[in-house]
Backbone as CSV, one residue per row, in Angstrom:
resi,resn,N_x,N_y,N_z,CA_x,CA_y,CA_z,C_x,C_y,C_z
1,UNK,0.996,-1.542,0.100,0.172,0.200,0.023,1.014,1.278,0.024
2,UNK,0.390,2.350,-0.696,1.386,2.834,-1.111,0.894,4.110,-0.032
3,UNK,1.804,5.162,0.780,1.588,5.824,1.461,2.125,7.749,1.061
4,UNK,1.351,8.928,1.582,1.890,9.964,1.204,3.154,10.312,2.246
5,UNK,4.203,10.440,1.012,5.543,11.026,1.716,6.097,9.540,1.904
6,UNK,6.360,8.480,1.622,7.088,7.591,1.367,7.899,7.601,0.163
7,UNK,9.088,6.983,0.394,10.055,6.316,-0.848,9.489,6.159,-1.827
8,UNK,9.178,6.009,-2.964,8.507,5.358,-4.251,9.312,5.120,-5.414
9,UNK,9.978,5.932,-5.628,10.899,5.896,-7.194,12.400,6.702,-6.882
10,UNK,13.103,5.906,-7.712,14.581,6.925,-7.738,14.786,7.020,-9.359
11,UNK,14.641,8.304,-9.719,15.318,8.321,-11.222,16.455,8.555,-11.400
12,UNK,17.109,8.092,-11.929,18.675,7.694,-12.551,18.890,8.743,-13.603
13,UNK,20.134,9.766,-13.871,19.929,10.047,-15.059,20.953,8.667,-16.023
14,UNK,20.045,8.534,-17.350,20.263,7.489,-18.267,21.332,7.659,-19.632
15,UNK,21.966,9.179,-19.828,23.054,8.495,-20.954,23.094,8.009,-21.864
16,UNK,23.645,7.245,-22.222,23.621,6.109,-23.392,22.169,5.164,-23.102
17,UNK,21.644,5.426,-23.260,20.449,4.537,-22.768,20.514,3.137,-22.797
18,UNK,20.715,2.816,-24.183,20.743,0.788,-24.660,21.670,0.775,-23.925
19,UNK,23.212,1.434,-23.677,24.287,0.818,-23.002,23.851,0.444,-21.496
20,UNK,23.547,1.683,-21.173,23.036,1.705,-19.501,22.122,0.058,-19.231
21,UNK,20.959,0.207,-19.713,20.356,-0.539,-20.139,21.069,-2.309,-19.834
22,UNK,21.897,-2.385,-20.738,23.070,-3.424,-21.542,23.537,-3.836,-19.751
23,UNK,24.478,-2.634,-20.036,25.233,-2.449,-17.988,24.425,-3.907,-17.030
24,UNK,23.283,-2.897,-16.443,22.508,-3.255,-15.349,21.667,-4.214,-15.892
25,UNK,21.640,-4.611,-16.654,21.259,-6.231,-16.846,22.096,-7.736,-17.550
26,UNK,22.885,-6.668,-17.414,23.899,-8.074,-17.293,24.833,-8.192,-16.240
27,UNK,24.879,-6.974,-15.631,25.682,-6.744,-14.368,25.082,-7.560,-12.973
28,UNK,23.859,-7.008,-13.081,22.469,-7.151,-12.037,21.629,-8.162,-11.832
29,UNK,21.075,-8.143,-13.511,20.065,-8.822,-14.043,17.999,-8.104,-14.046
30,UNK,18.623,-6.487,-13.828,17.579,-5.657,-13.790,16.793,-6.252,-15.244
31,UNK,15.757,-6.087,-15.058,14.618,-5.773,-16.597,13.914,-4.438,-16.582
32,UNK,14.135,-3.975,-17.904,13.317,-2.333,-17.898,11.605,-2.755,-18.775
33,UNK,10.998,-1.438,-18.741,10.051,-1.485,-19.746,10.270,0.103,-19.847
34,UNK,10.199,0.082,-21.447,10.653,0.816,-22.069,9.328,1.936,-22.153
35,UNK,9.302,3.468,-21.578,8.727,4.467,-22.107,8.870,5.152,-23.172
36,UNK,9.236,5.010,-24.124,9.762,5.844,-25.153,10.984,6.132,-25.916
37,UNK,11.599,6.471,-26.662,13.271,5.919,-26.699,14.173,6.861,-25.490
38,UNK,13.634,7.692,-24.725,14.125,8.333,-23.979,14.573,8.345,-22.484
39,UNK,13.510,6.935,-22.063,12.896,6.470,-20.890,13.092,5.273,-20.399
40,UNK,13.494,4.378,-19.492,13.630,2.845,-19.362,13.126,2.631,-18.032
41,UNK,12.206,2.271,-17.052,11.706,1.976,-15.683,12.425,0.678,-15.648
42,UNK,12.804,0.870,-14.706,13.987,-0.875,-13.962,12.909,-1.589,-13.244
43,UNK,13.317,-2.831,-12.567,12.402,-3.812,-12.042,13.613,-5.092,-11.300
44,UNK,13.206,-5.412,-11.048,13.657,-6.432,-9.796,15.261,-5.671,-9.343
45,UNK,14.907,-4.298,-8.925,16.385,-3.722,-8.467,16.330,-3.498,-6.978
46,UNK,15.411,-4.314,-6.283,15.062,-3.747,-5.015,13.873,-2.779,-4.861
47,UNK,14.317,-1.713,-5.639,13.104,-0.689,-5.700,13.153,-0.015,-6.484
48,UNK,11.812,0.395,-6.997,11.540,0.476,-8.593,12.191,2.017,-8.723
49,UNK,12.746,2.102,-9.931,13.138,3.412,-10.610,12.917,3.653,-11.923
50,UNK,13.541,4.392,-12.125,13.993,4.515,-14.025,15.228,5.304,-14.084
51,UNK,15.792,5.641,-15.550,16.689,6.161,-16.372,16.395,7.428,-17.340
52,UNK,15.951,8.308,-16.811,16.036,9.485,-17.956,17.160,9.590,-18.942
53,UNK,16.855,9.428,-20.405,18.111,9.711,-21.061,18.071,11.264,-21.898
54,UNK,16.869,11.714,-21.905,16.160,12.821,-22.394,17.375,13.943,-21.747
55,UNK,18.445,14.369,-22.290,19.253,15.247,-21.308,18.794,16.922,-21.342
56,UNK,17.367,17.122,-21.742,17.001,18.053,-21.292,15.567,18.198,-19.816
57,UNK,15.606,16.471,-20.034,14.334,16.317,-18.586,15.123,15.522,-17.568
58,UNK,16.771,15.107,-17.338,17.341,14.242,-16.726,17.824,14.859,-15.798
59,UNK,17.532,14.205,-14.522,17.919,14.546,-13.491,19.706,14.984,-13.392
60,UNK,19.869,15.858,-12.919,21.778,16.461,-12.476,22.335,15.210,-11.316
61,UNK,21.822,14.404,-10.591,22.315,13.730,-9.836,20.668,12.499,-9.470
62,UNK,20.529,11.370,-8.622,19.974,10.780,-8.616,19.097,11.374,-8.114
63,UNK,17.314,11.589,-8.267,16.471,11.703,-8.094,15.192,11.378,-7.127
64,UNK,15.150,11.336,-5.593,14.238,10.606,-4.799,12.536,10.742,-5.093
65,UNK,12.104,9.828,-5.741,10.474,10.582,-5.840,9.541,9.683,-4.643
66,UNK,8.730,11.046,-3.863,7.535,10.389,-2.746,6.687,10.058,-3.513
67,UNK,6.011,9.510,-2.597,4.503,9.638,-3.508,3.294,10.013,-2.660
68,UNK,2.422,10.386,-3.275,0.885,11.038,-2.484,-0.245,10.807,-2.824
69,UNK,-0.711,10.569,-1.826,-2.503,10.758,-2.320,-2.735,11.630,-2.374
70,UNK,-2.246,12.829,-1.854,-2.716,14.567,-2.306,-2.333,14.864,-3.107
71,UNK,-1.789,15.315,-4.212,-0.922,16.073,-4.692,-0.491,17.595,-4.526
72,UNK,-1.737,17.917,-4.519,-1.425,19.523,-4.378,-1.246,20.072,-2.829
73,UNK,-1.938,18.774,-2.310,-2.383,19.220,-0.667,-0.395,19.059,-0.302
74,UNK,0.053,18.035,-0.848,1.730,17.576,-0.370,2.550,19.291,-1.186
75,UNK,2.307,19.698,-1.952,2.782,20.467,-2.647,2.896,21.559,-1.807
76,UNK,1.112,22.199,-1.129,1.325,23.070,-0.169,2.060,22.864,1.260
77,UNK,1.720,21.494,1.497,2.879,21.681,3.143,3.888,21.485,2.532
78,UNK,4.764,21.170,1.497,6.187,21.704,1.321,6.616,22.324,0.969
79,UNK,5.882,23.501,0.392,6.116,24.773,0.598,5.818,25.887,1.636
80,UNK,4.924,25.479,2.746,4.595,25.593,3.853,6.182,25.412,4.818
81,UNK,6.516,24.201,4.427,7.673,23.814,5.313,9.286,24.497,4.714
82,UNK,8.859,24.976,3.856,10.509,25.807,3.327,11.377,25.540,1.987
83,UNK,10.017,24.543,1.312,10.612,23.937,0.262,11.001,24.917,-1.095
84,UNK,11.582,24.738,-1.997,11.527,26.054,-2.783,11.202,24.828,-4.274
85,UNK,9.953,25.073,-4.824,9.550,24.599,-5.997,10.396,24.611,-7.320
86,UNK,11.129,23.553,-7.763,11.342,23.579,-9.417,11.018,22.919,-10.717
87,UNK,9.682,22.479,-10.397,8.981,21.933,-10.980,7.435,21.875,-10.681
88,UNK,7.039,23.115,-10.985,5.376,22.537,-10.677,4.884,21.527,-11.367
89,UNK,3.646,21.126,-10.906,2.632,20.102,-10.834,2.726,19.898,-12.258
90,UNK,2.732,18.765,-12.913,2.787,18.557,-14.438,2.732,16.970,-15.173
91,UNK,2.183,16.573,-15.539,1.553,15.080,-16.261,2.965,14.749,-16.931
92,UNK,2.529,13.253,-16.384,3.887,12.228,-17.532,2.733,10.918,-17.659
93,UNK,3.268,9.866,-18.311,3.056,8.760,-18.529,2.258,8.002,-17.652
94,UNK,2.614,8.448,-16.379,2.585,7.575,-15.152,1.340,8.035,-14.302
95,UNK,1.163,9.371,-14.442,-0.095,10.460,-13.393,0.902,11.579,-13.369
96,UNK,1.122,12.486,-12.449,1.816,13.960,-12.016,2.355,14.324,-10.844
97,UNK,3.235,15.327,-11.013,4.711,15.270,-9.874,4.919,15.908,-10.235
98,UNK,5.574,17.301,-9.031,6.371,18.175,-8.846,7.740,17.876,-8.595
99,UNK,8.872,18.861,-8.339,9.855,18.885,-7.715,10.188,19.727,-7.385
100,UNK,11.159,19.873,-6.386,11.622,20.760,-5.309,12.701,20.240,-4.734
101,UNK,13.746,21.810,-3.698,14.704,21.504,-3.623,14.463,21.894,-2.128
102,UNK,14.908,20.979,-0.891,14.600,21.071,0.397,15.508,21.847,0.899
103,UNK,15.535,22.479,2.259,16.300,23.402,2.932,18.110,23.527,2.178
104,UNK,18.585,22.350,2.582,20.226,21.479,1.908,20.250,21.682,0.458
105,UNK,19.485,21.913,-0.101,19.880,22.263,-2.072,19.407,20.846,-2.946
106,UNK,18.851,19.926,-1.691,18.505,18.446,-2.584,16.971,18.304,-3.280
107,UNK,17.380,17.928,-4.342,15.868,18.117,-5.410,15.416,16.499,-5.504
108,UNK,14.206,16.701,-5.043,13.366,15.098,-4.884,11.919,15.925,-5.520
109,UNK,11.005,14.888,-5.855,9.823,15.175,-6.325,8.929,13.826,-5.656
110,UNK,7.664,14.555,-6.185,6.728,13.713,-5.419,5.070,13.396,-6.594
111,UNK,4.987,12.208,-6.461,4.206,12.109,-7.529,2.946,11.168,-6.949
112,UNK,1.613,11.586,-7.739,0.532,10.442,-7.852,-0.143,9.892,-9.032
113,UNK,-1.118,9.142,-8.911,-1.327,8.252,-9.925,-2.680,8.721,-9.758
114,UNK,-3.180,9.455,-8.927,-4.437,9.906,-8.729,-4.784,11.685,-9.406
């Protein structure tokens, strides 16, 4: 059961996506689900995640993604607590999400399938 505020997904820069996927498949037996030419989700890695190979959308470092049952309410709480929104709520093939920086400068995201 997914709960608001819990780590749910990790997104990594993908670089040369076919090469990246081949490495993780061979080295660690990960499996992948492709979502277009620049994104592949990984499975059987202990935690769900994906590789973003689009240089305009790829995170600059690993991106921890939290889940929310109510995205707007979570955004409001994050801002009130001091988050700096780096990407307002937007849609993607799996749902909607927003990105923020915490007071230490770490970028995280929050997503919802609702």
